[in-house]
Structure formats: structure tokens, C-alpha cells
C-alpha positions as CSV (number, residue, x, y, z in Angstrom):
1,M,-110.7,98.5,19.7
2,S,-113.4,96.2,19.9
3,F,-115.8,96.3,16.9
4,L,-118.2,97.5,19.4
5,T,-116.9,100.5,20.0
6,T,-116.0,101.3,16.4
7,Y,-118.9,100.8,15.1
8,Y,-121.7,100.8,17.3
9,P,-123.8,103.8,16.7
10,K,-124.8,105.0,20.2
11,K,-122.0,106.6,22.3
12,I,-121.9,103.6,25.2
13,T,-118.9,102.9,27.1
14,F,-118.5,98.9,27.1
15,E,-115.4,98.7,29.3
16,R,-116.4,98.6,32.8
17,K,-113.7,99.0,34.6
18,G,-114.6,98.4,39.0
19,E,-112.0,97.6,42.3
20,N,-111.1,94.2,41.1
21,V,-112.7,93.0,38.3
22,I,-112.8,94.7,34.5
23,L,-115.8,93.9,32.5
24,R,-115.2,94.2,28.6
25,P,-117.1,92.7,25.2
26,P,-115.0,89.5,23.9
27,D,-113.3,89.5,21.3
28,Y,-111.5,86.6,18.7
29,K,-108.4,86.5,20.4
30,D,-110.1,85.8,23.6
31,W,-110.7,82.4,22.7
32,K,-108.1,80.0,24.1
33,S,-108.2,82.1,28.0
34,W,-112.3,81.6,27.3
35,S,-112.0,78.3,26.1
36,S,-109.3,76.8,28.6
37,L,-110.9,78.2,31.6
38,K,-114.6,77.0,30.5
39,E,-112.9,73.6,30.1
40,K,-111.4,73.6,33.4
41,N,-114.1,74.4,34.7
42,K,-116.5,72.0,33.2
43,R,-117.3,69.7,36.1
44,Y,-118.3,72.9,38.1
45,L,-120.5,74.6,35.7
46,K,-122.2,71.5,34.3
47,P,-125.2,71.5,37.2
48,W,-125.7,75.2,36.6
49,E,-125.5,75.4,32.7
50,P,-127.5,74.1,29.5
51,T,-126.2,71.3,28.0
52,W,-122.8,72.0,25.8
53,S,-122.7,71.3,22.0
54,P,-120.2,68.9,21.2
55,N,-117.9,71.9,19.8
56,E,-118.7,74.2,22.3
57,L,-115.1,75.1,22.8
58,E,-113.6,74.9,19.4
59,R,-112.4,78.4,18.3
60,S,-114.9,78.2,15.2
61,S,-117.9,77.9,18.0
62,F,-116.1,81.2,19.8
63,V,-116.1,83.1,16.5
64,K,-119.6,82.4,15.9
65,R,-120.3,83.6,19.1
66,V,-119.0,86.9,19.2
67,R,-120.3,87.8,15.6
68,Y,-123.5,86.8,17.3
69,F,-123.0,89.0,20.0
70,E,-122.1,91.5,18.2
71,K,-125.1,91.6,15.9
72,L,-127.1,91.3,18.9
73,A,-125.5,94.5,20.7
74,L,-125.6,96.5,17.3
75,D,-129.8,95.7,17.4
76,D,-129.8,96.6,21.0
77,N,-131.0,93.1,21.8
78,A,-127.9,92.0,24.1
79,Y,-124.3,92.3,24.8
80,S,-121.7,90.4,26.3
81,F,-118.8,90.7,28.8
82,L,-116.1,89.0,29.9
83,I,-114.8,89.3,33.2
84,F,-111.0,90.0,33.9
85,E,-109.6,90.0,37.2
86,K,-108.2,93.5,37.3
87,K,-104.5,92.7,39.2
88,N,-103.6,90.0,36.9
89,N,-105.9,90.9,33.9
90,N,-106.8,87.0,33.8
91,L,-109.7,86.0,32.5
92,I,-112.2,84.3,35.4
93,G,-115.8,84.6,33.9
94,E,-118.3,86.2,32.2
95,I,-121.7,87.9,33.0
96,N,-124.2,88.6,29.7
97,I,-127.3,91.0,29.1
98,N,-130.3,89.0,27.2
99,N,-133.3,90.0,26.3
100,V,-133.4,93.7,26.1
101,Q,-137.1,95.1,25.6
102,R,-137.6,98.9,25.0
103,G,-141.0,100.6,24.6
104,V,-143.2,100.3,27.9
105,V,-141.0,97.4,29.1
106,Q,-137.5,99.1,29.4
107,S,-136.5,95.8,30.6
108,C,-133.5,92.9,30.4
109,S,-132.0,90.1,32.2
110,I,-128.7,89.0,33.0
111,G,-126.7,85.4,33.2
112,Y,-123.3,84.9,34.5
113,W,-120.8,82.4,35.6
114,I,-117.3,82.9,37.4
115,C,-114.5,80.1,37.5
116,E,-114.9,77.9,40.8
117,T,-111.1,79.0,42.0
118,K,-112.7,82.8,42.4
119,M,-116.0,81.9,44.0
120,G,-116.8,84.0,47.4
121,K,-114.5,86.5,46.8
122,G,-117.0,89.0,45.9
123,L,-115.5,89.5,42.4
124,M,-119.3,88.4,40.9
125,S,-121.1,90.5,43.0
126,E,-118.9,93.6,41.9
127,S,-119.5,92.3,38.2
128,I,-123.0,92.4,39.3
129,K,-123.4,96.2,40.2
130,L,-121.2,97.5,37.1
131,I,-123.2,95.5,34.8
132,K,-126.3,97.0,36.5
133,E,-124.6,100.4,35.9
134,F,-124.3,99.8,32.4
135,I,-128.0,98.9,32.1
136,F,-129.6,101.7,34.3
137,D,-127.1,104.3,33.1
138,E,-125.7,103.7,29.7
139,L,-129.0,101.8,28.4
140,N,-131.1,103.4,30.2
141,L,-133.7,100.8,31.2
142,H,-135.9,100.4,34.2
143,R,-135.5,97.0,35.3
144,V,-133.2,93.7,35.5
145,E,-134.0,90.0,35.9
146,A,-132.2,87.6,36.8
147,A,-133.3,83.3,37.2
148,C,-131.3,81.2,39.8
149,L,-131.8,77.7,40.1
150,P,-133.7,77.4,43.8
151,R,-130.5,75.2,44.9
152,N,-127.9,77.4,43.9
153,E,-127.8,79.3,47.5
154,R,-124.5,80.8,46.3
155,S,-126.0,82.8,43.1
156,L,-128.9,83.5,45.3
157,K,-127.3,85.3,48.0
158,T,-125.0,87.1,45.3
159,L,-128.1,88.7,43.9
160,E,-129.8,89.7,47.1
161,K,-126.6,91.6,48.1
162,N,-127.1,93.5,45.2
163,N,-130.9,94.2,45.7
164,F,-132.3,91.9,43.4
165,C,-135.9,90.9,45.2
166,I,-137.3,87.6,45.0
167,E,-140.7,87.6,42.5
168,G,-141.4,83.9,42.6
169,L,-140.9,80.5,41.0
170,V,-141.1,79.9,37.4
171,R,-141.9,76.2,36.6
172,Q,-139.7,74.7,34.2
173,Y,-138.1,77.7,33.3
174,L,-134.7,77.1,31.5
175,K,-133.5,73.6,30.5
176,I,-130.4,73.3,32.6
177,N,-127.9,70.4,31.8
178,G,-130.6,68.3,29.8
179,K,-133.4,68.7,32.1
180,W,-136.1,71.7,32.6
181,E,-135.7,73.1,36.1
182,D,-137.8,75.4,38.1
183,H,-135.6,78.7,38.5
184,L,-136.3,81.7,41.2
185,L,-136.9,84.7,39.1
186,L,-135.4,88.0,41.1
187,S,-135.7,91.5,39.7
188,C,-133.4,95.1,40.2
189,I,-136.0,98.1,39.6
190,K,-133.9,101.5,38.6
191,E,-134.1,103.4,41.8
């Protein structure tokens, strides 16, 4: 039983099961598989992610990260999920909900990654579908946003497949791989 399901004050079901993937919050025991997967995919992920800290893959950093997301979830600010392939329970990626805003906004943003060997198999698309269900049905938010580098055609197609619409280009939006990059901003609205 995870920290969140034990202590979270709301009646929220965190684990999400799809046909081919399972999403669940990270646990301290996930460090080795998470660190190993990130290390194996470092070259592949580098062009799409912020610059990693020198101790990014160390256990202490992972523990801090899990604690940080636990606190953010308890405050209803952000939620982190690891993605596991259902057939073998292997870790294959991660999807995070960030910048939860309540009040008149009722929105959030998502960010995600999947290992290179699982690209093009529909697993990230299914993960986005599951996270949208969590966002709209459990968190009761109205809008979810995602930012995508214009050259990341696979990610863009995955978002569009999941009913995200391009709203426009945001200049120098996120610092990716050490450089401020323009991003396409996409959104999906609860029907």
C-alpha cells in the first residue's frame, strides 16, 4: 500500500489499469528499475527533457523525488505515476500531472516519457487516456494542457490522438537539454 492511498484525505483511486498498462504512484522500492530504465534511455531522452542533475539517478534523489510528489499530491498540486506494462509488470515510463489549479481555472498540465523500445506500440497513448480519466473523473478538473516541442512529431501525434488540440506556439517556454525551447501548447477539455 502506497503512502498516498494510506494517507490521502480524499477517496481517490490512484492505481489505473488499462488493457496494456498500469499506472501507479512511485514507491521507494521502484528506484532500481526507474534508475536503470532512465540510464538505458539517457541518450534517447536527452533531447526532450530538462538537463539532469549530476546525481539524478542516485537512490537519494529518487527518495527525495517520491517524497516531493507525495507532498504535492497531499496538497492537490501535482501527481506522479509510473507506467508499467501489464503483461509482465515491467516499468516502461512515467506520466506526471503538474500545476493543478482550482478555483475558476480547474486545470493542470501533464508531462511524460516512455522508453525507446516501447515507442510506437500505443502504450503512451493508452497511458494518456488513463491519466485523462483520472484528471477528469477523480480530480474533477475541466482542462488539461500539454506542451510539446514542435519537432517531436511522435508526441504531437499521440496527444492529437487523445483529443488534444493545438492552441498555439509558446516562445521559449521550457528549458530543455540546457536551452530555452519554443513549444506547442495543446489542451483537452472535459466533455
